[in-house]
N, C-alpha and C positions, 0 to 999 in steps of 0.2 A: 316352894316360891316358881311362883308359873313360870316365872323366867329361868330358871337351872334346867340344865344338857345334861339325861342320865346317861353314862358312860359306866356303869358297872353292871350290865345285866348278865356276867358271868354268880353276879354276885349271890342275884331275883334279879325276875321280870318283877314289870309295872302286870297289875293283873286286870284280866283283859274283860271288857265289859263282857262278854254272856258267858262266862265265865263268872261273873259278881253277880248277876243275875240269874244264873242253875242255881247258886247258895242260896238268895234272898228267898228264890219258892221250896231250896229244903227246908227253907228254917223255918217254914210254914206252917210244919207238916209236926206232927205232935205225935204222929206211931213209931215208937222201938223196933226198927228190922226185924227184929229176931219173932216179936208177935206178928200173932196169927190173924191178930182182929183187920178190917179196912183198913184201920189206918197203920197199922205195922207192915201191913201186904204195899203198901202207898210210898212209904220210907226203903221196902225192899226192892220195888223196883228202880228205886234210883238211884238207889247200886248196883243195883245188875244192869241197868242201863250205860253205866261210867265204868262198869268194868269190862261191859263191851264195847265202851270205846277206846279204852286205854287200851285191849286184847289187838282193838283194829289196828291201832297207831304200834305197833311195836310183832305185827303177826301172828300174836300168839292165839293159842285156844282159849276163849272165856273163864273156862272153870280153870286155870292156873296162871292168872294175875290177881295174888296176894296183897294186900290195902293193906300198909304201912303209915305211922307216922315223920313218913320221910326216906330220905333217900337214906340215911346213914343208918334206922332201925332194919333197915331194906337190904344193907350190906351186912350187917348185924347180923337177921338173920339169912342172910347167907352161906354167914362161914362160922360154919357146927358139922362137927367130926360126926363122925358115921355113915354119910350123905352112898349112895350108891344110886350107879345107874343100871337097871333091869334088873340082874340076877347076878351081877358083879361084886367082889367085896369092897367091906367100907373101906371109906379113907378113912385115913388118920393126921396129913402131914396135910397140911397149907404154905402153900408157893404164891409169894404178892410183886410184882413189880416193884422196885425203890419209886417210882412215882404217885404209889395212889393213891385217896385221898385218906386223915387222918383217922377214918372211921375203919377203913380197910385195911391198913397199918398197923392201927390196935387189934388183930386178930380173930377178934370176934370168939367165937366159944374151942379155940385150939389153944393149948396149954404153947408160955412162950419157945421150949423148947419143940414142937412143931413145927415153927413157921420159921422158911426161908426164906431167903430174899433175891429177886434177880435183879440186876441191872438193866440199865439202859445208857444209851450211846449220847454221844454228843448234842442228838439236838430232842434227847428226849424221846427215845420209841425203845422198844422190848426187839431185838432181834434174833428170831423165833432157834438159828440154829443154839445161840447162847442158852438162851431156856432147854432146848432139849438135852442139851450136854448136865444141867440142873438137874433135870429130872432122873435123865440114868443115872445119879445118883441115890437113889431113895425106890422104895414103895411108893403106889402112883400116886397123887397128889389134888389136891382141891386149889387148883392155881386161879385165882385174879386178877384180870388185867382189864385197867379202863378203859374203852374203846375213843376217847378223850379225853387229855388232860385239863383242871378245871384252867389254869395257870396260862402256861402256854401254847394252848392247842393244839399241840400236837397230835395225830391219831394214829391210835394202834393196828396196827395189820391183822384185826382179830382175828379172821376167817383163817391165818394160818399161824398161830397160836392156840386156836381152838383145833387145828388138823394134829397137830406136835403135841396137846396134852390126852388127846384122845387117842394117839399112840403110845399113849404110853400109860393107860390104858386109865385117866383119870376127869376129872369135871373141869369144866373155865365156869369162871363168874364171868360176870363185863359186869363194872360201873358206867352204866349209860347216861348219868344222872345230863354233863351238861352237850351230849350230844344227844338226843331226845330232840325233837322237830328241828333240828336243826342240820341233821345228815338222814341217811334211810339209816332205820336200824330194827329190821326186820330178827323177828329173835330165830328161826332159821336158817337164813342166809351166812348169820353170824357164826350160827354151828356151836354156839353157847348150849349153857342149864340150866344157867340163871343171868338175870339181869335184873338189874337194879335203873328205878326211876322213881321222880320227882315233881313234883307237881308243878312248885314255884315256881320253877325255873324255864318255864313251857309259857305263863302267864295264869297258872291259874293260882289256889290260894295256896297262905306258908302252912308249914302243918300237914303233908300226904304223900306219902308217895305206895308205891311200890313194889313186890318184890314179883315178876317174870316168871314160871318156869320151865323148864324145857320139856319134851315129852320120855320116857322112861324114865324119869325119875325119884329115885326111891323115899321115903317118907320124911317129910323132912321135919325135924325136932322143934317147935315151939321154943320163942324166946319170953312169949307172955301167956301162961295157961290161966283155965277159970274155965268160962264156957264155950261152947262148938262154934266163934265164932270163925269166918271166911276156914269152914272146912276141919276147924279144928289145928291151924297152924296159926291164928294170933288170936288168940284172947281180946276182949270186951272189945261194948259198943261199939258199931262200927259210927265214925266222922262223917256221918251222912251229908253236913252241909261242903264237909274239903270233900267229900267224894267226887260231889258233886260236878260241883268248880274242877275237879279234875278231871272227868269227865269231859264238858263242853269244854272248858282248854286243851285235850289233845285233838279232840274233834276240831276243830278250826286249827289250832299252831299245822293238827296235817295238810289242810288244805290247801295251806299257804305257802308253807316252808318251803319249796324250789321255788317259784316267785322271789317269795324275801330274802331266801339265805343271797342269791341273783345278785339283787338287788343291794344288798350289806357286805359282798365281798365287793364288792366296787367301791363301796362308802372303805371298804377299813385299808384299800391298796393303797388308794387315793391320800391316806394317810399316812399306811408307812412310806411310803416314797417322801410325801414334806416333809415325814421327820426325820429321815435319811439325812437332810439336808444341814441337819445341825452336824455341824464337825465328830465322829465317833461314836454316832447313837450304831448301837446292835438290838435287832429283834431277833429275838429267839426262835430257835426252831420255825424259822424260812424258808426251809430247804431242804422241809419234806411238806406232803398235807395234811393242811393242816382246819380244825373249826373256818367256816369261812367268815368269822366276827368278833376273832382274839386277837390283838397286841400286846408281847411281854417284849419291854422295851428297856435297856440302860445305857447311859453314856456316863466313862469315867469319873467322878469326882460328883455323880449327883447322887444328893442322900433321897430317898422311897417317903419316906414319913412327909420331909418336907415337902416335896415333888406334890406330896396326895394333898396334903392342906395349900398349895399355893391352885391348887388346882380348884379346888372347892372354895375359895375366899373368892376367888372369876367366875363362879357358879355353874363348877362341873364337878360333878361326879363321878372318880375313877380309884382307882386297888389299885395296893401295895403286892397283890395277892391274894392268894383265899380267905373269904369274907369269913369261915373257921376260923380263921387262926388271925380276926381281928383281937386288936391290944395286946399280943404278944410280940415284943417285940425280938426276932429269932430270923435267923440267915432259911431262904425258903430250901424248904428237901428235896424238891425238886429239882431247880439250880444246882445244886450241892451235888447228888445225883450225875445232875448233867456235865459232871468237871465245870461246874464255873464257881471262879474265887469268891471271896467273901468280898472283895471291893468293888467287883461287877453288879455283886447274889440283892446288895446295900440297895444299890440305888434304884431295879428292879421295880416297872411303870404297866400296871396291867390294863389297859381299855378297851372294853369290850362291846356291844356295839345289838341293836336290836330290830326289831317288824320297825320304829319308828322313827327312827335315828333318821337324817334329815344332811341333802346336802349342807347346809347351813350351821346345823350341830358340825358337824367338821371344823370347817372355816371357822368356827369361833375358839374349836382345841385348838388346833392348830399357832390362831394367834393367840390365846394365851400360852402354847408350847413356848413361843417363842421370846415372849414377854418373862415367864421363866427360867426359859435354859439362858439368858444374857444377867440374869441374879443370879442364882443359882450356882452357876460356873463360872463367873466372869473372873475369882478368884481362884480357881485352880488353877496351877502350875499346868500350860499347855505342853509341856515335853511329857508330860505321863502321859498325854492322850497313846505315843507312840509305841510304848508300851504292851499296846493291846488291840 
């Protein structure tokens, strides 16, 4: 519906026109990018152009960009035992933060007994000193910490975490799917060894992503084996159209990121100021640096599923958390790790904005919220608000 308002950008972003045009042009090519004839070379040129565009967006060397089917595969590819940096010893222990995406919490190729979890504070942030203490209790580890949380938007102190990890002889993987093109994300500044990104969160197509490798990393075990595609790191004929769209989206998103995110942050702040006019509203992680486009809020007595349906009936698309958990009625593991009780967590609603969000969109969202809040909270015993 043309009059609908989309406020679920952290789940996926609309396809950019430049990405669509790049994909349509790629679909006209017949060649396999591994073929040496003219048609194959034409397809290869598109793949390598996109590789350069993704590399430029992440401050990486193009040869260190490995295309995958998305962020989940990039994470799984990164989480492999026996990785090493330069001539260091192979690493056989994994430590992940408690607020990671499900694809990281699954542990990749590590055995369950080799996986440890580091907690977060009440704002959902990993404290470097806490991580240092955990790493001191075992052999060097591969540590995986997301750059920003997909539910709360909270940013992690990645550079400080990288220093702790490297001082302990380990490697750092960063799931940067949500930060890509919303925040500066250069692998050398992050001091990360591996970084995962995805196309559909920045206006590229669904079903394509990349793992970015840092310098000096040893051999990366392939998840998919067969041909020698992606320098032997990921077998299978490349998704040429998807990769072309990814490259175009990376180029355009980075060119407009500073202006887009400055404008979006002002909209987000106005949205939150108005939401707080409802008695009892809690905005999670609002005391720490966050993505400029993300609001996760709740109010005692609210049921998130009911609220999401209510917004939908008003023509507004929002979320109750990660899109990867859609259809699963369960508490947010992110809020649980932050120490949020189930009564508050069950009402958490996420609003995430993007480059085309307007002042009028925020006005309509707030109008819908006032209507919903009155209906959904009317019967809630207001004396219960005093407990929160």
